[in-house]
C-alpha positions in Angstrom: 0.0 0.0 0.0 1.5 3.4 -1.0 1.1 6.2 1.4 1.9 9.9 1.6 4.6 10.2 4.2 6.2 13.3 5.8 6.5 15.2 2.5 3.1 14.0 1.2 1.5 17.4 0.7 0.3 19.2 -2.4 3.4 20.6 -4.2 1.9 24.1 -4.3 1.5 24.0 -0.5 5.1 23.1 0.0 6.6 26.6 -0.5 10.3 26.2 0.1 11.5 29.7 0.8 14.8 31.0 2.0 14.2 29.6 5.5 13.6 26.1 4.1 16.7 26.4 1.9 18.7 27.2 5.0 17.3 24.2 6.8 18.2 21.9 3.9 21.8 23.1 4.1 22.0 22.9 7.9 20.5 19.4 7.9 23.3 18.3 5.6 26.0 20.1 7.6 24.9 18.3 10.7 25.4 14.9 9.1 28.4 15.3 6.8 30.5 12.9 8.9 28.9 9.9 7.2 30.1 10.6 3.7 33.2 11.4 1.7 34.2 14.9 0.9 33.2 14.4 -2.8 29.8 13.0 -1.8 29.2 15.8 0.7 30.1 18.4 -2.0 27.7 16.7 -4.5 25.0 16.7 -1.8 25.4 20.4 -1.1 25.3 21.2 -4.9 22.1 19.2 -5.4 20.4 20.5 -2.3 21.2 24.0 -3.2 19.7 23.6 -6.7 16.7 21.9 -5.2 16.1 24.9 -3.0 16.8 27.4 -5.8 14.3 25.6 -8.2 11.7 25.4 -5.4 12.0 29.2 -4.8 11.5 29.8 -8.5 8.6 27.5 -9.2 6.9 26.0 -6.2 5.2 29.3 -5.2 3.7 29.7 -8.7 0.1 28.8 -9.4 -0.3 25.3 -11.0 -1.1 25.2 -14.7 -4.8 24.6 -15.4 -4.7 21.1 -17.0 -7.8 21.9 -19.1 -5.6 24.5 -21.0 -2.7 22.1 -21.7 -1.7 21.6 -25.3 -3.2 18.4 -26.7 0.0 17.5 -28.6 3.7 17.9 -28.0 6.4 16.8 -25.6 7.6 18.6 -22.5 11.1 18.0 -21.2 12.1 18.8 -17.6 15.4 18.8 -15.8 15.7 19.2 -12.0 16.4 17.6 -8.6 14.6 14.9 -6.6 15.0 14.6 -2.8 14.5 11.0 -1.7 14.3 10.0 2.0 15.2 6.3 2.5 15.5 4.6 5.9 19.0 3.1 6.0 19.7 0.9 9.1 17.1 2.9 11.0 18.4 6.3 9.9 16.2 8.4 7.5 18.8 9.2 4.9 18.1 12.2 2.6 19.5 11.7 -0.9 19.5 14.3 -3.7 19.7 13.3 -7.4 19.3 14.6 -10.9 15.8 14.1 -12.3 15.0 14.1 -16.0 11.4 13.8 -17.1 9.7 13.7 -20.5 5.9 14.0 -20.8 4.0 13.3 -24.1 1.0 15.5 -23.9 -0.7 13.5 -26.7 -1.1 10.5 -24.4 -3.4 10.4 -21.4 -1.8 7.2 -20.2 1.8 5.8 -20.6 3.4 9.1 -21.8 5.9 9.5 -19.0 9.6 8.6 -19.2 12.6 9.7 -17.1 15.0 8.8 -14.4 16.6 9.9 -11.1 20.4 9.4 -11.0 23.5 10.3 -9.1 21.7 10.1 -5.7 24.0 11.3 -2.9 23.4 12.4 0.7 24.5 12.4 4.2 24.8 8.6 4.3 26.9 8.3 1.1 26.5 7.8 -2.6 23.9 5.4 -4.0 24.8 3.4 -7.1 22.0 2.6 -9.6 19.0 4.7 -10.6 15.3 5.2 -10.2 13.3 4.8 -13.5 10.1 6.9 -14.2 7.7 5.3 -16.6 4.0 4.7 -17.5 2.0 7.5 -16.0 -1.4 9.1 -16.3 -2.3 12.7 -17.2 -5.7 14.0 -15.9 -6.9 17.0 -17.9 -10.1 17.3 -15.9 -8.7 17.6 -12.4 -8.7 20.7 -10.3 -5.0 21.1 -9.3 -6.2 22.7 -6.0 -7.7 19.4 -5.0 -5.5 16.7 -6.7 -2.4 16.1 -8.7 -2.4 16.6 -12.5 -0.3 13.6 -13.3 1.3 10.5 -11.8 3.9 8.0 -12.9 5.5 4.8 -11.8 8.8 4.6 -10.0 11.1 1.6 -10.0 14.6 1.6 -8.6 17.5 -0.8 -8.1 20.1 0.9 -5.9 23.0 -0.1 -3.6 24.9 1.5 -0.7 27.9 -0.1 1.0 26.8 -3.6 0.0 23.1 -3.1 0.8 20.7 -3.9 -2.0 17.9 -1.3 -2.1 14.8 -2.0 -4.3 12.2 0.8 -4.7 8.6 0.7 -6.0 6.5 3.8 -5.9 4.6 6.7 -7.5 5.5 10.2 -8.5 2.6 12.7 -8.2 2.9 16.2 -9.6 1.6 19.4 -11.2 2.7 21.7 -13.9 3.6 25.2 -12.6 3.1 28.5 -14.3 1.1 29.6 -17.3 3.3 27.9 -19.8 4.3 24.9 -17.7 7.7 26.4 -17.0 8.1 24.2 -13.9 7.0 20.9 -12.5 6.9 19.8 -8.9 5.4 17.2 -6.7 6.0 14.3 -4.3 7.2 10.8 -4.5 6.5 7.9 -2.2 6.3 4.1 -2.0 7.8 1.0 -0.6 11.4 0.0 -0.3 13.1 -3.3 0.4 16.6 -3.2 1.9 18.3 -6.6 2.0 14.8 -8.1 2.1 13.4 -5.9 4.9 10.4 -3.8 3.8 9.8 -0.1 4.7 8.5 3.0 3.1 10.3 6.0 1.4 9.1 9.4 0.4 10.4 12.6 -1.1 9.8 15.5 -3.4 10.9 16.8 -6.8 11.1 20.1 -8.6 12.2 20.7 -12.2 12.3 23.4 -14.9 11.2 22.9 -18.5 14.0 22.5 -21.0 13.3 24.3 -24.3 15.3 23.5 -27.4 
């Protein structure tokens, strides 16, 4: 059963302003002893971009899905923050997110990945794949998410095998879908022991 966990809020209600950005950085600083210098630097960079993108987009009104183009492809690049319980510790990992959405398909039009996940507990190998998906053009984004997609991940950390299965929920942000943001959650199996994970993502549209 998939549940909304600590970050399971509507993305436009999670306004990550300067205070939240500072908290993200301070949280990493308090736990840097668990990772290498390179991993810590990578975490800082990704956390900083996560906060910057959040400040740019999350406060914007969600795009009205009834006004979305009926054809075309939207490409996004951003950061995902994934919280995974490792040996009883809720490790926060930041990774690069890429997402492609085919507006001509109401179902199955999502593809992407989350890679280079690093955090206070170290660097994760592997990736989380984004696939499938459903776009709801009739929804009120004040009440529910505009789209959802499937998450599957095979990761590893210090010999631990980490298998993820979950869902990404999100909205388009801004009049021209300049941003995308939302939450992720699901179940995780770590060396055969089941638990839950959660997180959030924010991304900007890439225009060619």
